[in-house]
C-alpha positions as CSV (number, residue, x, y, z in Angstrom):
1,X,-17.2,-6.3,-43.7
2,X,-15.5,-9.9,-43.9
3,X,-13.6,-9.4,-40.5
4,X,-17.1,-8.1,-38.8
5,X,-18.9,-10.9,-40.0
6,X,-16.0,-13.4,-38.3
7,X,-15.5,-11.2,-35.4
8,X,-17.2,-13.2,-32.5
9,X,-15.8,-16.3,-33.9
10,X,-12.2,-15.1,-33.9
11,X,-13.0,-13.8,-30.3
12,X,-13.9,-17.2,-29.0
13,X,-11.1,-18.9,-30.8
14,X,-8.7,-16.4,-29.2
15,X,-10.2,-17.1,-25.7
16,X,-9.7,-20.8,-26.1
17,X,-5.9,-20.2,-27.0
18,X,-5.7,-17.8,-24.2
19,X,-7.1,-20.8,-21.8
20,X,-4.6,-23.3,-23.4
21,X,-1.5,-20.9,-22.7
22,X,-2.8,-20.7,-18.8
23,X,-2.6,-24.6,-19.0
24,X,0.8,-24.9,-20.6
25,X,1.9,-22.3,-17.8
26,X,0.5,-24.1,-15.1
27,X,1.9,-27.5,-16.0
28,X,5.3,-26.1,-16.9
29,X,5.5,-24.4,-13.5
30,X,4.4,-27.7,-11.8
31,X,7.3,-29.4,-13.5
32,X,9.5,-26.8,-12.3
33,X,8.7,-27.1,-8.9
34,X,8.1,-31.1,-8.7
35,X,10.7,-32.3,-11.2
36,X,7.7,-34.5,-12.5
37,X,8.8,-35.8,-15.9
38,X,5.9,-37.9,-16.7
39,X,4.9,-37.5,-20.4
40,X,1.4,-36.3,-19.5
41,X,0.2,-34.2,-16.8
42,X,-3.3,-33.2,-16.2
43,X,-4.2,-29.7,-15.7
44,X,-6.0,-30.7,-12.4
45,X,-2.8,-32.6,-11.2
46,X,-0.7,-29.5,-11.8
47,X,-3.1,-27.4,-10.0
48,X,-3.2,-29.6,-7.0
49,X,0.8,-30.1,-6.9
50,X,1.2,-25.9,-7.2
51,X,-1.4,-25.6,-4.3
52,X,0.4,-28.5,-2.0
53,X,3.8,-26.6,-3.0
54,X,2.4,-22.9,-2.1
55,X,3.1,-21.7,-5.3
56,X,-0.6,-20.5,-5.4
57,X,-3.0,-20.1,-2.7
58,X,-6.5,-21.6,-2.2
59,X,-8.2,-18.7,-3.5
60,X,-6.2,-18.5,-6.6
61,X,-6.7,-22.3,-7.1
62,X,-10.4,-21.7,-7.5
63,X,-9.5,-19.0,-10.3
64,X,-7.3,-21.4,-11.9
65,X,-9.6,-24.4,-11.8
66,X,-12.4,-22.0,-13.3
67,X,-9.8,-21.7,-16.5
68,X,-9.7,-25.5,-16.4
69,X,-13.3,-25.5,-16.6
70,X,-13.4,-22.9,-19.3
71,X,-10.7,-24.7,-21.2
72,X,-12.6,-28.0,-21.2
73,X,-15.8,-26.1,-22.5
74,X,-13.8,-25.0,-25.4
75,X,-11.9,-28.1,-26.2
76,X,-14.6,-30.5,-25.9
77,X,-17.4,-28.7,-27.6
78,X,-21.0,-30.3,-27.6
79,X,-22.5,-26.7,-28.3
80,X,-20.1,-24.2,-29.3
81,X,-20.3,-21.0,-27.3
82,X,-19.8,-17.9,-29.0
83,X,-18.3,-14.8,-27.2
84,X,-18.6,-11.0,-27.7
85,X,-15.4,-9.3,-28.3
86,X,-13.6,-8.0,-25.1
87,X,-9.9,-7.6,-24.3
88,X,-10.2,-8.9,-20.8
89,X,-9.4,-12.4,-21.4
90,X,-6.1,-12.0,-22.8
91,X,-5.0,-9.6,-19.9
92,X,-6.3,-12.1,-17.5
93,X,-4.5,-15.0,-19.0
94,X,-1.2,-13.0,-19.3
95,X,-1.7,-11.9,-15.3
96,X,-2.4,-15.6,-14.5
97,X,0.6,-16.7,-16.3
98,X,3.1,-14.1,-15.0
99,X,1.9,-14.7,-11.2
100,X,3.0,-18.2,-11.8
101,X,6.6,-17.6,-12.5
102,X,6.8,-14.1,-10.4
103,X,8.4,-15.9,-7.5
104,X,10.8,-18.3,-9.6
105,X,14.4,-19.4,-7.7
106,X,16.2,-18.5,-11.0
107,X,15.8,-14.8,-10.4
108,X,14.5,-14.4,-14.1
109,X,11.1,-13.4,-14.6
110,X,9.6,-13.3,-18.2
111,X,6.6,-10.9,-18.5
112,X,3.9,-12.2,-20.9
113,X,2.3,-9.1,-22.6
114,X,-1.3,-9.4,-23.7
């Protein structure tokens, strides 16, 4: 009964953390590609840098930028959205993270599993 009561809230928190994981992966990949050692890099700057360096293409940029908007929505709440349970958000986040690192020059590819 307790889990059922909190299920939608737990799903919302999980979705937020999935968006934060995508952001962390985007910033990490940007730093690997550009050797940018600034202490703080915005999600938007990292996306622009990945697009400029052909790590992502224009269509992917829009998808990752949507992740940025969702991350902002969950991180800076004015009204808390409540999501219904679905497993797709974790799978999509894992796919996007894997996509960023699939063509690294090191030859090592770490697969994130949902």
